[in-house]
N, C-alpha and C positions, 0 to 999 in steps of 0.2 A: 211606589213601583216605580224606580231610575231603570232604564233601559238604554245601552248606548244607541242602539237602531228603533227604528219606529217595530209597531205592530199593527199586523191589518190579520185582521178577525174576518174570514170569509164562508160567505156558503150559496151556492148554486141551485135555482129550482128550473128544470127542464120538462121538456115538452119533446113527444116524438120527432125525430128531424122527418118532415114528410116527403121533402126532395131528394135526399139519400134512400130513402124507401120506395121512392117510388122508379129508381133506376134497379135498385134490388128485386123488384115483384113488376115487373111491366104491367101486371094487372090490373094494378091500383091505380095508372098514368092518368086517366079521368073521370078521380073522383077529387070532390071539394077538400080543404086541409080537414074537416071534422070526419068526412069518410075515411079518407085517408088515413087518419090519428086510429079511428077504429079498428080497420080491417090492418093496422099493422100491430095492434095490442090486441087481436087475436090471433095471428099466424105465430107472434110471439109466445103467447099462452099457449099453443099447439107447438111450438117448439121445446119451450123450457117450463111448462105449468106455472108460471107467472108471466103477468103485462109487461114487465120491469124490460127496459129497452136492452139491446146491447150496447157498450158504451159509447162509439162511436156514431148511431142512431139517437140520443139525447142532445135535441138544441137547447142552449140557456136561453129562458123564458125571464130569470131574475136574479144578475147576482149583485147580492149586498154584501156590506165590508165596512168593518168599525176600525179605523184607525186610531191611534193612541201613539201618541208623539208630545215632548214636551209639555206632559203632563195636561195633554188636553186629548176630548177623545172628539171623533167626527162621522157620524153614522151616514152612508151613501149606498143608495140604491138604482140600480141602473138595470132596466127592463124592457122588454118589445113594446113598451105604451110609445115611447119616444126614442126608440133606441134601435136599429136593427141589429142581428148578432153581431157584425162584424163591430160595431160599432163598439157593443159592449165589451167586446174583447180587446180591441184596442186602446178603449180608455184605462180598462184594468193591468194592460201591458206596462202603464205607463208609470202606473205607482212602480212597477219593480225596479224603477231605474234609481229610487232610497233606497233600495235593496232592506226591504223590509224583512224582520221574520213575522212568517205566516203560522197562524195558529188557526186549526180547522178540528172536523171532527169527521172523521172516514174521507178524510181531504185527498189519501195518497191513495187510497183504493177507486173513489169517485170522482170528487171535484178537479183534481188534479189532472189527469187521465182525460176526464171531457173537458176541461179548458184546453188540453193539447187537441186532442183530436178533433174539435171545433177550431183552433187555432190553424191545424193543417188544412180544414176543409177549405177557409177564405184564403188560402195562404199570408199568414201573417208570420214575422219576422219575429218569433219568441225567444230572440238570444240572451233578453234580461233574466227570462223563466229560467235557462236552459245553461245558463251560464255557470262554468262550477259545476256541470252534474255531476261530473265522477269522482268530485272532490267532497271533504266532509261539509263544505259550506253551500253544496249544489239544494236546489230546493227539490230535484227527486229521488235525492238517494234519501234512501231510507232510513239510514241514522244519521242523517243532517240534522245539527240543531236550529238551520234556517226554518225550518218546517215540522212544527211540530204537531201533530195527529193525536190528540186528546183521547180517540177512542183507539190506538195504538199502546199508549199509555198505559193508559188503566187495565189492558188486557193484558199487558206483555207482549203483546204479536200475537197471541194467539186467536186463531179465527171461532173455537168454542167458546172465548171469553167475551168475547165483543156483545159491547150491550148499545141500545139505542139513547140519541142524546135526552130525549123525553126522560126516559127511566134515569140516569145519571143527575140531569138538572132537578129531577124532582127528589132525590135522593139528598141531593144537597140542599136542599129546602128554595130552590127558584124555582122561576113562574112556569116551565115547560113550555110546550107548545102549545095548551090550549086547548078549544076543540077542533081546529083544523089539522088536516094529516097528508101526505104527499100527495096521496091519491085524488085531492081535491085540486089540484093545478091542472090538470087539464079542463078541467069545467071551468075556473076562473078564468083562464088565457081564452079558452072560448067563448066565454059569457064580458069578456074587457073590465074583470073584474080588479081592476090592475093595483089598486090600494090595498084590498086585502089580500093581493098575493106577494105586495113587496112588506108589506105589515108583517105575513107570516116569514115569509125569508129574515129577515131582519132580528126576527125574534129568536129565529135560532141562533142567527152570531150574536144575538146579546148573551144569551143560553150560553153558548160556546165559551164566551170574553169571562162570564163570570163562573164558568166551570174553571178556566187557564187560571184563576186569579186562589181558586180552591185548590189546583195542582201545585201554583207557587209555595202555599203553605203548607201542603203533603212533603214536599223536596226540601222544605227551610230555606226558599229562596226569600220569601218572608214571612215576619211574624205574624201572629192574629190584631196586633193593631193595623197593621198597615194592609191584611186582608178587609179588614172591617173598613177600614178609612175606602179603601178601592170601592168596593160597594156599596157605601156611602154616595162616593162621588160619581159611580154607574149611574145610581139611581137619580143623584142631582141633575144631570145634564139630560136623563129622560124625559125630567118634568118638563122640560124646555121644550121638546118635540111635540107635535100638533100635525094636526091631518087639515087637510085644505079647508074644509068645515069649521076649523078651529079647535076641534076636539082633542084630549088628550091621545096619539098617537101608540104608546104604548106603558097604559097604567098599571095593567095587572104585574109589571115589575117592579111599582112601587106603592100600590095600594096595598093595604091589610086585608 
């Protein structure tokens, strides 16, 4: 697969933003972090029938991205274990200096808006992300080729057709999400299960990358042999990744 620009496949995992939540709901001011999260979820459940927070109230707990450049893959994760949220965002923003092509699953409706809200919260300069936004090359332009939201591509941008990442990954024969889902993110953060969280976030990124390879095949950008080679190349790279205890990090993607 040959690309003029680097490719950045990314995903975020979030928890409720209790700092802003306590400003919006003063009755939560004296609660602990865990108590405030629980109450914010209850309030949201009453408001909307779901505890999925409004986008500005999503705090980044983990951001993972797979970088493809010069026929090389590199998987990165930034989490609240070792960074504050501002540090996560600032580090990710620096990647935009190389003007990568962004690949996401539902990034146009969730990840990018959340990132922008959080950058506003931390008073960050997001020029690298926003530059040229009104042009065909702007990352936030829905018709831009600088950001390919695969959920939108597969659904023809029709909300009724939108599918979950896990479903399409399984459809294409990839590993999917496994036993963890987004509802477990808050418990993982509160219980300091950071390796579990980053592995989960990275799994979404890997699935998105593999689906992107399949999408390139669908659109005729690559042929079957190139697609198979790209998948095998990815599996070979993943076999080099281990956890701190030396155990394989993403064996689900290459073990039959």
